[in-house]
N, C-alpha and C positions, 0 to 999 in steps of 0.2 A: 384419565380425566383431564380436560383442558383447564389450565390455571392461568388467569390473567396476571396474577401476582405470585411471586415465589420468594423464598428466602435466599439470601446469598449462599448459604450452605447447600441448599437444594441445587442451585445452579452449579456450584463448584463440584458437587458429587458427579454430575455428568461430565464436566471438564476433566476431572481426575480419572474417571473411568475410561474415557476415550484416549486420554494421554497414556495411560498404562497399556492399553491395547496397542496403540501406535508404537510405543517404545519396544514392545515385544516383537513387532513385525518389522519396523523400519529403523530402529535405533533411537537414541535420544533426539528429541525434536530440537533441543538447544534454542528455544524461543527466547528472543531478546527484543524488547521494544526499541524502535529507532525513531525518535521524535526530534524535529527541528522547529523552532519557533522564531517568528519575526516579530519584534516588538517595537513600538514607537518610543519616543524619548521618555514617556511617562511609565513605560513598562507594560503597556497594554498590548495584548496579542493582536496583531493585525494580519497575520498570515502564518503559514507553516505547513509542515508535512508530518503526518502520522503514519507510521509503518512499523514493521517488525522483520527481523530475520528469523528463519527457522530452516532446519536441514541445510540445504545449499541455496536457499531462496531469500530474496527481499520481496516483501509484499508491501506495496504502497496502498494504504487504506484511505487516506484523505490528503489531498493537496488543495489548499485554499489560500487565496490572497485577496485582501480588500481590493475592491474595484480600482481604487486610485493607484495601486501598485502594479497592476497588470500591464503587460506589454513592454516591460522594462528589462526583461531577462532574469528577473528574480526567481520565477518558477523554474527556469532551466537551472539556475544555481542551486536551488533546493533539491531538485532531482539528482543533479550531479553529486552534491554532497552526500545524499543518501546512498547513491550507487557506490561511491568511493568508500564510505564507511562499511557498507554491506560486503564489498569485496575484501576489505581489511578483515572482516569477520569470517571470511571463507565462502561467501555466497558466490555462485557462478551464474545465477539467473535472477530475473526480477519479473514481477507481474503486477498488473493494475487493471481496474475496470473503470469505465467512464460511460456516460450517457451521451447520445448524439448532440445534445445542446450544451455539453460541458467542454471537454478538452481532447477529443479524438485526434484532431490534427496536431495538436501540441505534442502528444505522446508519439505519434508517428514521426514527427520531425526529429524527435530524440532517438529514433531507431527502434521503437516498439512496433511489433507486428500483431495484427489482429489474429487470434486463433479461434475465436468463437463470438457469437452474438446471440442476444435474447430479444426477440421482438415484443413490442407492447409492454415494456418495462422501463418507465411507466407507460400507461396507455398512449398509443400514438407515437412512441419513441423507441429507440433501440439502445440497449446496453451492450457495450463492446468489451471484450476481454482481450487484453494485450499482454505480450511477454517480450523479453529481451534477453539475449545471451550476454552476460557481463564479461565472459572470458575473452570476447573480442572487443571490449570497450577500451579504447586507448586512453580514456580519462581515468581509469581505475588504477 
């Protein structure tokens, strides 16, 4: 049955079930959030990076900067900080996805390579999936 609303316990039951299966097959996921925030003088979040490390990977889930901050190298600093922390945690790879109107060129400039794409996601646009080998990253 499709449910538009569910309890936290219901959702967590699925997470726990999949996590137990994965652990039996591939070992402990060792999932740890990796979040970096940029704040203004008043403490308001004006940008940042949300991600996580798991197994030997860094997943960059969200990278966003207020428009006034873009083009100043801050995005590169955030990704570099995340990669360095992930490497410290034992990650050897990183992955991210982006849409054609977002940051494809930015990630490619940082050494990420496209390994897949999904057309019409959203309609009329392409979602790109990129990865990078951190073991060759001389910044780590």
